[in-house]
N, C-alpha and C positions, 0 to 999 in steps of 0.2 A: 255568162254574165259575171263581171268583176264586182265583188262586194266592196262597198265604200269603207275606207279605213276610218275608224272612229277615234283610235288612240294609238300614239306612237311613243315608245320609250327610247330616249336619246342618251347615248353615252356622252355625258357632258363634262367638259373640263374647264369651261370658262374662258378658253383661249379664243383666238380669232375665228377659227373654223366653226366650232360648236356654238359660239355666240351668234354668229350669222345664221347658222342652220336652224335655230329655234324659230326665228322670224320667217325664214324661207319655207320651213315645213308647214307653218300655220297658213301661209299664203297659198302654197301649192296644194295642200291636202284638206284645208279647212276642217281640221280636227284638233283634238286635245293633244298636247305635247307634254310628256312627263320627262323631266330631266333627272337622270341618274348619275350620281358621282360616287365613285369608289375612293374612299380615303385610304390610299396605300402609301402615305408618307409625303404628301405634297407640301406639308408644313403650313406656312401662313396663307398659302393659296386657297385653302379649304374654307376658312372663316367667312369670306364675303360671297361665296358661291350661291348660297340659297337665295339671298336677297337679289343678287345679280340675275339669276335665272328667272325669277318671277318678274323682275323689271324688264327683262328682255322678251317676255311673252310666255314663259312656261306656265302650265296650269297647275303643276305640282312638282315638288322636288324631293328626291330621296338622296340622302347622303349616308353611306354605310361605312363604318370603321372596319377595314379589312387588313390593317397593318400586321396584326399578329398572324393571321392565316397566310398572308403574303410572304412574310419572313419564314415561317415554319414549313409551309407546304409547297412553296414555289422557289424562293431564293435558296434555301438550304439544300434542296435536292440538286440544283445545278452547281452549287459549290462543291458538293460531294463528288460530282462528276468532273470537276476541273473544267467545266464547259467554257469555251472561248471560241468565238466565230472569227475566222480568217486572221487568227494570230493576235487580235487586239480587243475585240468587242466582247464584253462580259454579259451581254444579252439583257441589259437592264430594262429596256422598253419591251423587247420580245416576250419576256417572262411575265410581264404585267397584263398583257392583253387577254390571255385565256381566263384569268381570274375576273377581270372586269366584265368580259362578255358572259361568263357563267352567271354572275350575279345579276347582270342586266336581264337575262332571260328569266330569272326568278321574279324580278320586278314585273316583267311583262305578263307572266302567268298570274301573278297576284292581282294585277290591275285589269286583266282580261284584254290586254292590248293585242291588236292584230299584227303590229309591226314594230321593228326595232330599227334604229338608225345610228350612224357613227360619222365622225368627221374625217376619216382617213381619206387621203387623196387617191386618185385613180392610178397613180404611178408607184405607190408605195407598197410596203409589206403589210402595214397594219390592216388594210382592207381584208387581206387573206386571213390574218390572225383572228380578227373579230368574227368574220363570217364562217370560218371553219368551226369555230366554237358554237356560234348561234345554231347552225344546222346540225351540229353534233348533238346538241341538247334538245333542239326543237326543229325537226326537219320541215315542218309546215309553216314556219314563221316567214313573214314578209320582211325582206331586208331593203331598206332605203339607204342608198349611198349617194348623197347629194353631189359629191365631186364627179360622179359618173353620169349625172343627170342635168345639172344646171349649166347656165351659160356664163358663169363666173369662172373664168379660165386662169386666173392668177391671184396671187396674194394681194397685189395692188387693187385688183377688182373687188376683192372681199373688203379691203380697208375702205374703199370708196363707198361700197354698199353699207357698211357699218356706219360711216359718217352720215350718209344720206338719211338713215333711219335713227340716228342718235344712239347707236349701240356702242357702249364702251368696250374697247378691246385693248389687250396688252401689247399689241404689235403696231408699229408705225412704219411709214415709208423710210424713216431714218434708221429704224431698228427692225428690219423685216424678217430676221431669222426667227424660227419657231423653236420652242423648247418643250420638253416633256420631262416632268420630275416625278420621282417616287422615292420610296425608302432606300432603294438600292443605288440610284444614280440620277443624273440629269443629262439630257441630250440636247444638242443644238444642231440645226440644219437650216438651209435656205439662206436667202439674202446674200450678203458678202461672202458667206462660206461656200457658195456655189463655185467660186474660183478657188481651185485647190492649191494655188500658189500664195493666196493671201493668208497671212497669219491671223488667227482669231484675236479680236481686241481683248485686252485684259479686263475691261469692265463688263464683259459678257459673263464671266465665270461667277458661280454662285457658291459652290460647296468648298472650293479650294482657294487658298492664297497662292500667289505666284511662288514657285520654288525659290526665286531670288529673294522674296520677302519673308520666307519661312525662318524660324529661329536659327541662330548661329550655333546652337548646341543641339546634339541629337536627343531624341526622345526614345527611351527603351520601354517596351511593353512585353508582356508574356500572355500568350493565349493558350487556354487549356482545351483539349479535344476529347470527346468520348464518342466512339462509334462513327467517326467521320464528321461529326458536327462540333463547332465551337461551342463551349459551354461557359467559359469564364474569361475574364480579362484581369490580369494582375491578381488572380486568386479570388476575385469576386464573381460569383455565379450570376448570370443574367439570362433573361429570355432571349430568344432569337431576335426579336425586334430590338431589345435593349442592346444586344451585342453590336448589331449593325449601326444603330444610332450612335453609340459611344465611339465606335471606330470611324464613323463618318466625321465626327468632330475632331478626333485625334489626327486622323489622316489628312483631313482638310487643312488643319492648322499647320501641317508640315508639307503642304504642297503635293500630296500624293494622289494619284488616280486620274490624271488628265491623259486622254487619248485623242489623237487627231488622225483619222484614217479615211481612206476611200474604200468602200465595201461594195460587194455585189449583191444587189437586191434580187429577190425571187423573180420579179418581172423582167429581169434582164438588163437593168439600168445600173450603171455605177453611180454611187452616191457618196458625197463627203459628209461625214458625221463627226462632231466633236463631243466627247463624253467626259463627265466627271464621275468617277466611281471610287471615292477614297476608301471607304470601309470594305467594299468588295475586292479592291486590289490587294489590300492587306490580307484578307481572308484567303484569297486565291493563292498568294505566295506562302502563307502559313500552312495551308492545307497540304501543299506540295511538300513542305518541309517535314511535317509529321508523318506523311506517307513514306518519305525516303528511308525512315528507320523502322517502319512497322509493316510494310507491304512486301510480300514475296515478289521477286523479280519477274517471274513469268506471268503472275496475276496482273502486275502493274503494266506489263507490255501489252497484254490482251486488253485491259481496260483502256489504256492510252490509245489503242487502235480504234476504239469505239467513239472517242471524243469528237472527231470531226463530224461524224454522222449524227451523233446525239445533238451537237450544237446546231447543226444545219436544220434538223427537224424542228427545234424550238424557234430558230430564226424564221423559218418558213411557216410557222403557225400550227404545227402538228403536235402540240403538247398533249392533247387528249387521244392521240392515235395509239393503236395497240403496239406499234413498233417502238414508240418512245417509252411506253410503259414496260415493254420487255427489256429494253436497254437499261431503264432505271432499276429494275429488279436485279439485273446482273451487276450493275455498278454498286448498288446498295449492299449486295452480298460481299463485294470486295472491301467494304468499309467496316466490317465487324470488329477488326482488331486495330482500327486506326484511332488510337487513343494516346494521349501524351501531352507534352507542353512544348511550345515553340517560343523562343525569345527573339525579338526583332528590334532592329535599330532603324528609326525613322529620321531621315535627314534630307531636307531640301529636295523633296520630290522622290527620294529613294527609299525603298523598303528592303532592308537587308537582313537576311536570316543570320543570327549570330549564335544560336544555340538550339538544340532539340534533344529531348529525352523522353523515355517511355518505359513503363513496366513491361510492355509488350515488344520492346525493341528487338529487332533481328540483327542489329549491329553488334558485333563482338570485337571488342578492342584487342583481345588476345589473338584473334585471327588476323585482324587488319594491320597489326603493328609491323613496323619495319625493323623492330628489334628482334632478338633471338626468341624463338618459342619452341615448344615441344609438341605442338598440335599439327602443324602443316609441314609436310616434307616437300620442298621445292622440286625434288627429283621426280615427283609424281606428275609434274607438268610435261615431262618428256613424251610419254605415250599419248597424253591428251592432245598435244600439239601435232604429233606425227599423224594421229588418226584424222584430225581435222584437215591436215594438209593433203590427204589422199585425194579428196574431191578436187582441190585446186590443182594439184599436180597432174591429174588426169586431163583436166581442161587445158592446161598449158601445153601439153604434148600434141594437141590436135593441130 
């Protein structure tokens, strides 16, 4: 016998999908629906959500400020790893889902809810990211994924449903693409973006100005690092959240951080995504720069070999897996001496490293110089080259 569901906790964003889902859950399950929103840096989107959720049918609303935890325990670890998926995506949405789902389970346990729900589509990655975390923390939880159950098969159908029931939504048939925003980035997909030949409209972007409209003079900044993490901007120490927020503004004003790519989803579908990650782009480049003078060559090469697997694990929803945690420990060990300062020039969409220095630097000018020195004997290279040539010489004779 199946027990009746009395209470469902919904991961609520106030967007098209979750606005419709509140009404749909109430009709389908005839139970209480609790809306849970994680404030992870959505900005002005947070303020009206409580009132909107209640007006749409939610019986109760939780809004939890998680920006500090998100920056410190989720964004900074992937920045230490130089994590990037398929050469372009800095994992802004991927890294947010495990935190949201973890806190959603906490609310479900506090409320005695039998089920949790989300607005992820049946074609996307988010359904996996949410549900792997749900089951990881609560194996017996009932998961309701409306996109896999209802007969609303398109965004247009959702818009029509919302209009029929007077549900206010931020998406229209004229602007049908969906967006997801947090402290680290904002993403856009769907609608006109489904044609990979169509250029994104300029009025779509939120965090960045067009590079053509950015200032005609470069902006210089200096970022300080300790143990692989950024700790200061232009000498001012800031919290992880403060650093990302400050760099989002500086980077956005200079047109930095736009990415337009077609990526491979876990479910096997290629998808076009457009992303704005101004602060994250700056930190990704700066971190590379400080590592270049403080990390041992062989350690760097081993760490770099782990990045594709690490990034894929996060993209696919395995943040809480033992293999990701193992890789994280290895990566974090490599960061012990990654301290110093990086100077960057920001100009019309470009983030250019123009200086790096560190008390832990492995760069020795007296060794690297093209001028005369008393340390390195060029003749020593003779034997080194001949020994390495033995393997190649033997192969060429076959």
